[in-house]
C-alpha positions as CSV (number, residue, x, y, z in Angstrom):
1,X,-7.2,11.5,43.3
2,X,-5.6,10.7,40.0
3,X,-3.2,13.2,38.5
4,X,-4.0,14.0,34.8
5,X,-1.2,13.2,32.5
6,X,0.0,15.8,30.2
7,X,1.2,14.6,26.8
8,X,4.9,14.8,26.2
9,X,6.3,17.7,24.2
10,X,6.2,17.2,20.5
11,X,8.9,18.8,18.3
12,X,7.7,21.7,16.1
13,X,7.9,19.5,13.0
14,X,5.8,16.7,14.7
15,X,8.4,14.0,14.1
16,X,9.4,13.3,17.7
17,X,8.1,13.5,21.2
18,X,10.5,14.1,24.1
19,X,10.5,11.8,27.1
20,X,13.0,12.5,29.9
21,X,15.0,14.7,27.5
22,X,15.2,12.0,24.8
23,X,13.7,12.1,21.3
24,X,11.3,9.3,20.3
25,X,9.9,9.1,16.8
26,X,6.1,9.7,16.5
27,X,3.8,7.5,14.5
28,X,3.3,8.2,10.9
29,X,0.6,10.9,10.7
30,X,-0.5,9.6,7.3
31,X,-2.0,6.5,9.0
32,X,-5.8,6.7,9.3
33,X,-7.3,6.8,12.8
34,X,-8.5,3.2,12.3
35,X,-5.1,2.0,11.1
36,X,-3.3,3.7,14.0
37,X,-5.8,2.3,16.6
38,X,-5.4,-1.3,15.2
39,X,-1.6,-1.0,15.3
40,X,-1.6,0.4,18.8
41,X,-3.8,-2.4,19.9
42,X,-1.3,-4.9,18.3
43,X,1.5,-3.1,20.1
44,X,-0.1,-3.3,23.5
45,X,-1.0,-7.0,23.0
46,X,2.6,-7.6,22.1
47,X,3.8,-5.7,25.2
48,X,1.5,-7.7,27.4
49,X,2.9,-10.9,25.8
50,X,6.4,-9.8,26.6
51,X,5.4,-9.3,30.3
52,X,3.7,-12.6,30.4
53,X,6.7,-14.4,28.9
54,X,9.0,-12.8,31.4
55,X,6.8,-13.8,34.3
56,X,6.8,-17.4,32.9
57,X,10.5,-17.2,32.3
58,X,9.8,-18.4,28.7
59,X,12.7,-17.2,26.6
60,X,11.2,-18.3,23.3
61,X,7.8,-16.6,24.0
62,X,9.7,-13.5,25.0
63,X,11.7,-13.5,21.8
64,X,8.5,-13.9,19.8
65,X,6.7,-11.2,21.7
66,X,9.7,-8.8,21.3
67,X,9.6,-9.4,17.5
68,X,5.8,-8.6,17.6
69,X,6.5,-5.3,19.4
70,X,9.1,-4.4,16.8
71,X,6.8,-5.2,13.9
72,X,4.0,-3.1,15.4
73,X,6.4,-0.2,16.0
74,X,7.7,-0.4,12.5
75,X,4.2,-0.5,11.0
76,X,3.4,2.6,13.1
77,X,6.5,4.4,11.7
78,X,8.2,4.6,15.0
79,X,11.0,2.3,13.9
80,X,12.5,1.3,10.5
81,X,12.6,3.8,7.6
82,X,11.5,7.3,8.5
83,X,8.0,8.4,7.3
84,X,9.1,11.8,6.1
85,X,10.7,12.4,2.8
86,X,12.6,15.6,3.0
87,X,16.0,14.1,3.8
88,X,15.9,15.3,7.5
89,X,17.9,12.9,9.7
90,X,16.3,10.4,12.1
91,X,17.2,11.6,15.6
92,X,15.3,8.8,17.4
93,X,16.7,8.1,20.9
94,X,19.1,11.0,20.9
95,X,19.1,13.6,23.7
96,X,17.1,16.6,22.5
97,X,19.6,19.1,23.9
98,X,22.3,17.6,21.6
99,X,20.3,17.9,18.4
100,X,19.0,20.5,16.0
101,X,16.0,20.8,18.4
102,X,18.2,22.1,21.2
103,X,17.1,25.7,21.0
104,X,13.4,24.7,20.9
105,X,13.9,22.2,23.8
106,X,15.5,24.8,26.0
107,X,12.1,26.7,25.8
108,X,9.9,23.7,26.6
109,X,8.6,23.1,30.0
110,X,9.3,19.5,29.6
111,X,10.3,16.6,31.8
């Protein structure tokens, strides 16, 4: 039997998901479904290339693949400049309990 995965909690403003208590920026919601799907496909291809380069112990290929991962994540809005324009801080990679989301996170049945 496979256990159904529940999606990670998303902050009330939709800017971050929480994985193991840490905030991770979500993709830019202004992307069309087709754009997002294409970028996610690029990201997954790049991640597979990282794994293949590691298995082959090919440092140059790994460096190239890591750059492709970064490019895809930036295009998705998960890295680089924030996709919101109201001046709110980027809290990516911070522990939710130590941010302005702390009260909300305390109520979430998260991970």
